[in-house]
C-alpha positions in Angstrom: -45.3 25.7 -5.0 -44.1 23.4 -7.7 -42.4 26.3 -9.5 -40.5 27.2 -6.3 -39.2 23.6 -6.1 -38.0 23.7 -9.7 -36.4 27.1 -9.1 -34.7 25.7 -5.9 -33.4 22.6 -7.8 -32.0 24.7 -10.6 -30.4 27.1 -8.2 -28.8 24.3 -6.2 -27.6 22.6 -9.5 -26.0 25.9 -10.6 -24.3 26.3 -7.3 -23.0 22.8 -7.5 -21.7 23.3 -11.1 -20.1 26.6 -10.1 -18.4 25.1 -7.1 -17.2 22.1 -9.2 -15.8 24.6 -11.8 -14.1 26.6 -9.1 -12.5 23.6 -7.4 -11.5 22.1 -10.8 -9.8 25.4 -11.8 -7.8 25.5 -8.5 -6.8 21.9 -8.9 -5.7 22.4 -12.5 -3.3 25.2 -11.7 -1.8 23.1 -8.9 -1.5 20.1 -11.1 0.3 22.1 -13.8 2.7 23.5 -11.2 3.5 20.1 -10.0 4.1 18.8 -13.5 6.6 21.6 -14.0 8.2 20.8 -10.6 8.5 17.1 -11.6 10.0 17.9 -14.9 12.6 20.2 -13.2 13.4 17.4 -10.7 14.4 15.2 -13.6 16.7 17.9 -14.9 18.1 18.5 -11.4 18.8 14.7 -11.0 20.7 14.6 -14.3 22.6 17.8 -13.5 23.7 16.3 -10.2 24.8 13.1 -12.0 26.8 15.1 -14.5 28.4 17.0 -11.7 29.4 13.8 -10.0 31.0 12.5 -13.2 33.1 15.6 -13.8 35.7 15.2 -11.1 36.5 11.7 -12.4 36.8 13.0 -15.9 38.9 15.9 -14.8 41.2 13.7 -12.7 41.7 11.4 -15.7 42.5 14.4 -18.0 44.8 16.2 -15.5 47.5 13.6 -15.9 47.7 14.3 -19.6 47.0 18.0 -19.6 49.4 19.5 -17.1 49.4 22.9 -18.8 45.6 23.4 -19.0 44.9 24.6 -15.4 42.7 27.5 -16.5 40.1 25.0 -18.0 40.1 22.9 -14.8 39.6 26.1 -12.7 36.6 27.1 -14.9 35.1 23.6 -14.5 35.6 23.6 -10.8 34.1 27.1 -10.4 31.1 26.3 -12.6 30.5 23.0 -10.7 30.7 24.9 -7.4 28.2 27.5 -8.7 25.8 24.7 -9.7 26.1 23.0 -6.4 25.4 26.3 -4.6 22.5 27.4 -6.7 19.2 27.5 -4.8 16.7 28.7 -7.4 15.8 27.3 -10.7 17.0 30.4 -12.7 20.3 30.3 -10.7 20.7 26.5 -11.5 19.9 27.1 -15.2 22.6 29.9 -15.3 25.1 27.7 -13.5 24.4 24.7 -15.7 24.9 26.9 -18.8 28.3 28.0 -17.4 29.3 24.3 -16.7 28.2 23.4 -20.3 30.5 26.1 -21.6 33.5 24.9 -19.4 33.0 21.3 -20.5 32.9 22.4 -24.1 36.3 24.1 -23.7 37.6 20.9 -22.1 36.4 18.8 -25.0 38.1 21.1 -27.5 41.4 20.9 -25.6 41.1 17.1 -25.3 41.5 17.0 -29.1 45.1 18.0 -28.7 45.9 14.9 -26.6 45.5 11.7 -28.6 46.8 9.5 -25.8 44.1 10.9 -23.5 41.4 10.2 -26.2 42.6 6.6 -26.3 42.5 6.1 -22.5 39.8 3.5 -21.6 38.8 5.3 -18.4 38.5 8.6 -20.2 36.4 6.9 -23.0 34.1 5.3 -20.5 33.6 8.5 -18.6 33.0 10.4 -21.8 30.3 7.8 -22.8 28.6 8.2 -19.4 28.8 12.0 -19.7 27.3 11.8 -23.2 24.5 9.6 -21.9 23.8 12.1 -19.1 23.8 15.0 -21.6 21.3 13.2 -23.7 19.1 12.6 -20.6 19.4 16.3 -19.7 18.4 17.3 -23.2 15.3 15.1 -23.1 14.4 16.3 -19.6 14.9 19.9 -20.7 12.4 19.4 -23.5 9.9 17.9 -21.0 10.5 20.7 -18.6 10.1 23.5 -21.2 6.9 21.8 -22.4 5.5 21.8 -18.8 6.6 25.4 -18.3 5.0 26.5 -21.6 1.7 24.9 -20.5 1.8 26.4 -17.1 2.8 29.9 -18.3 0.1 29.9 -21.0 -2.5 28.8 -18.5 -1.7 31.5 -15.9 -1.9 34.1 -18.7 -5.4 33.1 -19.6 -8.3 35.0 -18.0 -9.6 32.2 -15.7 -6.2 30.6 -15.4 -4.8 33.9 -13.9 -7.7 34.0 -11.5 -7.1 30.5 -10.2 -3.3 31.0 -10.2 -3.6 34.1 -8.0 -5.9 32.2 -5.6 -3.1 29.6 -5.2 -0.2 32.1 -5.2 1.1 30.5 -8.3 0.8 33.6 -10.6 4.5 34.0 -11.4 5.7 32.7 -14.8 8.4 30.0 -14.7 11.7 30.3 -16.4 12.5 28.2 -19.5 15.7 26.2 -19.5 17.1 27.4 -22.8 20.4 26.7 -24.5 22.8 29.5 -23.8 24.5 31.4 -26.7 27.9 29.8 -25.8 26.4 26.3 -25.8 24.6 26.9 -29.1 27.8 27.6 -30.9 29.8 24.6 -32.1 33.2 24.5 -30.4 36.3 25.1 -32.6 38.7 22.3 -32.8 42.3 23.1 -33.8 44.9 20.5 -34.8 
């Protein structure tokens, strides 16, 4: 009889440990998914802030740059694409296009010394630079969270738990586009 009780206690203990492991695995994949969501939310917030700064920057520059309509059109189109993007990959693609359009604007600004000396333009550029720095930091945090999540769901037990929670698709990294990686050419 004593052996039966010992066996029963060991059996209940093993069931308890197995259930704890199972619940812990389910919770871990959810926690990692939420960390990636939170990191993306930080990027999204900064992208919106940058998008709100751009019309003021463009309005200030337009007075000086009457012959540069093509650049303003590219910026407006890229900004509209970012505002209309619904998925993270679409937002990443639109943000990369906006970065490229802003890069072209900054190259053209070099041709207008009066504009570079304008206090409103200088202030807006400082705010934009600060926002770009925050985006860069948030991008690193997001990519780190995505790396952890993607690695976890590729592991044997991680994949098992991710499928149980319908979180088995890898997330997209927010990488620097080829156009953004190249330094813009400034001609005087």
